C-alpha positions, 0 to 999 in steps of 0.5 A: 153476298160474296160469302153466300156465293162462296158457301154455295160454291162449296156446297156444289163442290161437296155435292160433286165430290159425293156424286163422284165417290158414289159413282166410284163405289158403284163401279167398284162393286160392279167390278166384283160381279163382272170379274167374279172368276178373278175375284174368286181366285184371289179369295180362294188362295187367300182363304187357303193361306189364312186357313193353314196359318190359323189351323196349324197355330191353333192345333199347336195351342190346343195341344199345349193347352190340353196338356196344361188343363190335364196337369191342372186337373191332376194337380201335377207337380211343378218340381219333383225331388228324388234321392237314393235314400228317399225322404222322411217327414222332416224333409217334407216339412222343411220343403213345405216351409220354403218360400213360394212352395205350396203343397208338398207330398211324400210319395212311395212307389216301387217296381214290381212284376205282374202277370199279363195274359200268363206272361210276367210283365213290369209294373210300377206300384204307386201310393196315392199321396195325402196332398192329391199331387200327381193324382191319376185321372179317373176315366171309369170306376173310382180311386182305391180307398182300402188296403187291397184296392187298386186302379189300373190303366186302360192298356192293362185291362186291354192287354190282360183281358180283365175288367173292373171288379177282377183281381190282380197280384204283383210281386215287388222288386225289392232291389229298389227298396230304400228300406231294404237297403238300410235293413240289409246293411244293418243285417250284414253288420250285425251278422259280422258282430255275431256270426252265430246270430241269424240275420234279421228278417228281410223286409217284406216290401213297401206294399202289402202282398196278396190279391188286389181288386181293380176298382177304377181305370185311370190315366197316369199323368206322368205318361200320356203317350198312347201305347198303341200310337207311333210315339210309343212304337218308335221309343222301343221302351218296354211296357211298364204298367202303372198301378195305383194303391191307397195309403192303407196298402203301405206295409210299413208306415214308417217306410221312407218316401221314394220321392217328394212332389212339390207344387208352387204357389200360383203356378196352376193359374199360369200356362205350363209352357209360359215364360212366367210359369217357368220363372215362378218355378225357377224361383221356388227351386232356388229356395229349395236349393238353399236348404238342400245341403242341410237336408242332405246331411240330415238324411245321411246322418239319419241313414247312418244312425239307422244302420249304426244303432241296431248294430251298436245295441247288439255290440253293447249287449255282447260287451256286457256279457264279456265284462262278466268274464274274469280278467286274463281269461283267453276267451275274454281277450278273443271276444274283446278283439272280435268286438273291436274288429266288428266296430272297425268294420261297422265304421268302415261300412258307414264311411263307405255309404255315399251321402244323400244327394237330392236331384231336383227336376221340373216338368221338363224331366217328363218325356211327355211334357218335352214331346208336347213342347217339341211337337207344338213348336214344330206345328207352329213353325209349319204354320208360318212356313206353309202360308208363305208359299200361298202368299207368294202365289196369291200375290202373283194371282192378284197381280195377274187379275188386277193387271188384266182389269186395268188393261180392260178398263184402260179407256175408262181410266182415261175417262176418269182422268179427263173428268178430273178424278184424282189418282187416288180416286181412280185407284180406289176401285181396284183397292176395293176389289182386291180388299174385298177378295182378301177379306172374303177369303180371309174370313172363310179361311179364319172360320175353317182354320181357327175352328173347323180344322182344329176341331176335326184334327184335335178331336180325331188325330191328337188322340192317336199320339196322346191319351189326354182326355180332352183338348180345349179349342183355343181361338187366337183371333190375333193370328186370324186377324194378323193373317188377313192383314198380312195378305191385305197389305201385300195384295193391295200393295201389288194392286196399287203397283199395277195401277200406278203404271197406267195412272202415269199416262195422259188421258189422251193416251189412255183413251186410244187402244194400246199398241200391240207388242212389236214382233221380235225374232226369238232365239229359237228362230236362230236355230235353223235345224229346229225352227225349220222342222216345226209346223206352223202351229208349233212356230206360233206356239213358240213365238207366243211363249216368248211374247208373253213372258210374264204369263208363261213365268206365272204358269211355270211357278204355279205348276212348280209350286203344285208339283213341289208340294205333292212331291214333298207330301208323297216323299214324306210318306215314302220317308216315314214308311221306309224308316222302320225297314231301314232301321232294322235292315241297315242298323239294328240287324238283330231279330229279337231283343229280349230283356230279363231280370239280372238274376234270371239272365244266366238261366235264360242265356243257357236256354237260348244257347240250346235253342235250335231256332236261335242262330246266334245271340249276344248278351248285354246290359240294358237300362234306361238313362238320361242325357243332358248338357250344360249348353242346353237349358232344361234339355233332358232326353231319355235314352236306352243305355246299352253296355257291351261286355268285354270280349263281345262284338256287335257285328251282325247285330248293331251296325253303328255308322255315321250318316255318310256310312263311316263305321264307328267302333266302340272305344277299347280303353278305360276312358268314359266314352260312348256312341250316341245317336244322331237325334240326341246329338241334334238335340244337344248340338253335339259332334264327335269329341264333345261331352255330354252328361249321362245319368243311369237308372239310379240317377248316378251321373257321369261326364261322357265323351262322345266318340261317335254320332251314329245314324239311327232312325227310331228312338235314341240309344247310347252304346258303351263298352264295359270298360267305358261304363266302369270308368264312367260310373266307377264300377269296380273291376271285381264286380260282375256286369249285371247282364239283363238282355240279349240281341238275338238272330232267329232262323226263318222268315218274319212270321217265324221270328214273331212266333219265336218272340211270342214264345219267349214272352210267355216265359217267366224269365223275360220282362220284355221281348221285342220282335223287329218284324212285329215292330215294323208291321205295327208301325206301318199300321199306326202311322195314320197321322202321316197319311192325313198330313199327306192327304192334306198337302195333296189337297192344298196342292190341287187347290193351288194348281187349279186356281192358278192355272184357271186364272191364267188360262182365263186371262190368256183367253181374254187377252187374245180374244181378237187373235182367237177370233181371227183364227176362227174366222180363218176356218180353224175348227174347235179342236184346232182352236183348243190345241192352238191355246192348250199346247202352250199351257201344256208345254209350260206345265211340263217345264213347271213339272220338270223344275218342280220335282227337284224343288219338291225334294228340296222342300221335303228336306227342309220340312223334315228338318223342321219337324223335329219329332222326338225320337224320330230321325226321318231321313228324306227318301223319295221313291221313283213312284212318288215323282211319277205320281206327283208329275201325273197329278200336276199334268192331270190338273192342267188337263182338267183346267184346259177342259174347263176353259175350252168352253170359254174358247167356244163362246168367243164372239167373232164379230164383237171381238173383231170390231174396232175399239175406236 
């Protein structure tokens, strides 16, 4: 009997618990409908924060994933090896036998010149290898299959006006041919042995000459930068057109390979930026390094044998002829002496030949690979930084919303406690409310951030930077779920903190109306000459501002955040748009840079000296080089090396100075020293006095002391004196410096300078002609991506301002209904009631704007320090109109919100509001 009673009591208790919980759940969901504006405010802020976190992280993943897929489709090499003497089939076979190495291909390429729209332009002719490594990505037509077929890039067709089916011709630059290096040495030595004998016929070049038919359009996997985008313009490098031919186009099948391309087993299945990929490639590189010294020695011996054998063969023939002469004949003695001298000269030249040296490079040596890596990291960092601001605002909004709900439900909470509800059960309503708002906003934010924005941005914007044909839409649900959980924990935590204060009170206290705040004397009242001159409404406004400190602080923070975001956004545009004018107005003050072949420079220089349009010019040696540092793993940076001849000055052409304006002078001694630019110094963590490794175009390396870090906005240069260059690369004093460029000051305005540059470009002597005025114009046109970023920031700031201000304004009205009803009863008209409330909001907004403007300047500096764009050094610069526009927009958002909340003021029920709550 007792057991049955106990069981019945247990069932009744469980039933009551279910009824209680059902009532709580119903009340919680009703609160969502009855507090819809607050619910929407929390949901919108959460949606924006989660959206930005997901979108920026997804775009970063899509960018890297696009390059990884592109490399897989083109069988991009994992390692490449270059050597001044090239490679033979024995080298390729030895590499293929290394553990962990997959396919190995020897590749032949040569520098060349071709005519584009009547102008001579630089090109690189590359043979398609038999392993399919680094195969160009076909976009139209087909790849070359016969001897005189060729594939070109879309840029070549655009610049030349040609189409598939047309023909082109190119002229090889024999100075880069390994075969000519060997045959030239052989010819020189043989002529020493027999001065009467004609030198051997010069090598015709790696590839056959004549007309080639264009059969396809391709993308070069080694260079994916959009030639008309901002990344190409800031580099300042000359345009080199990639041309691809079939193996049948090779003139000499026994010609050495200029490089060896290596793929690593299993690497294609891994992400090219992943740690497991890097570790796998590193193991393969270690295996290659074990055979490196033996293959270098074998190649060195083969080169010396190739030089020695034809010379010794001729000498042996001459020895046989001399041996037939009778002993004692003066001619025989003289001939034998001549043979001995030739043999001695041959040995001296063989000893002077440097040993073969392999330079093994992974994908980090590719500029595009490093650019995508850097930009992916930059976007990912922004994806973590931006949501923090919205997370803080979301917490403030949720605190305000839940605090007001708790205040409105004060008597209900007291009733719950009196009925025996526990603290957890009472708090459940507010947890459900805040959780529902976070989940609703988070789901919407994930849908837009993980799929919507990446689709729009990836498909539209990334093509401005790179010519990768497709990008995968990689949805990382861990980021989406993680963002929701972050907001959920912090916002629900803030809701619990707000509820905890009321739940500590006794039911009797909660059931009574909350006593209003006691009046206090504010600071302003103590300042008589101000307080006494304020109107009645002015005094009320001042007292209310000090009375509701927390609400005033939230309005200020909301407007501050909005203003700071817009100031940073507009400042980013101002900084970017002034980058080129500052580059060519403060630093590179020349008007035109003209590059020739070394052999043509003297003729071009004479023409410049006699040209009336030229104000002045300075010749120099210009080449592409690579910076690296032992302290930075896999860190390589392509730079432009400028060597200034002895006796020449850069004054008026290149103003080298530090970021704080201190002038930097080139060293006059014979020390291997150079001036590097700020972007390069930042990459390697260098200061003046440090040391960096510099590799020239022939991959000769030298340790160079940094004598100064120069301010530079676009691209990276290294400037050396002629004496420093000779010391660094051991160039003999009796060898003339190969001049191949001029910095030119031109008479006239920008149009005259551009016209002068166009005239020079039509002359065959010039390979590249760059007008600073044209670069500035083109850069402004191509910087669309920055305007998109600015528009995005402004939209986010507008959402932030409207949501925060509307929430706080609505809360302010609901909290002061009795007060507002009272002044309406006292005869205040609509406009006076509006002014009574709106004046406080406007004053707080002005304070928020005043603080937000300098905070925006600080935010801009922080964001630009995180951008780390390759080759770009964007220095914060906020023009006055940026501040003005940000302030006007923030003030405008405040006015718009006030107009929207005026309707709530008009709808206040005076009788209902003034009824006693008791």
